[in-house]
Phi, psi and omega in degrees: 000136181239133175236124178250134175237127185217163178054046176229162171300147184302314183292320178294318178299320179296317180295316180295321178300315180298318180296312180298317181296316181295323178294320179295316179299316179297318181292323177292322177297316180298317180298316178298318179300311181296322179295324182288312188268330175059019181220140171234124177256141177232147176231133176218161179278162186293345182269353183273072182295324178296320178294317178298317178298314180302310184292320182292328176294339180256031171068025171271142182243140174286121182257330173190170175233153180253103184293133178064019180297319180290323177299320177292319179296327180296334177294327179274321181234089184297345182285353176295125184293154177281325182245134183247213181301143178057029178059032179265129176298134181267114182228318193242163171245142177251135179253125179245150181226142174232125174273132181265000000 
């Protein structure tokens, strides 16, 4: 991959080059990781219906749920609300998986 930067001040061009290069390296590292493992796992709470809809439309599958996971987390962080989106009690976590 080639990136050319031209007609800029020298210092500005160097900064932009570094930013572009670091983004390319990160994206190539991410791509290699995904090619190696071929799986992406997502975790969301049971009240996030919009997130579930979003992920399932993109071929993620619910593989299991962790019963009372949020209740256990609430012991460590009491500020987690009891009631979430659409007045649904927040208790469990759902794990979704996408094979690439």
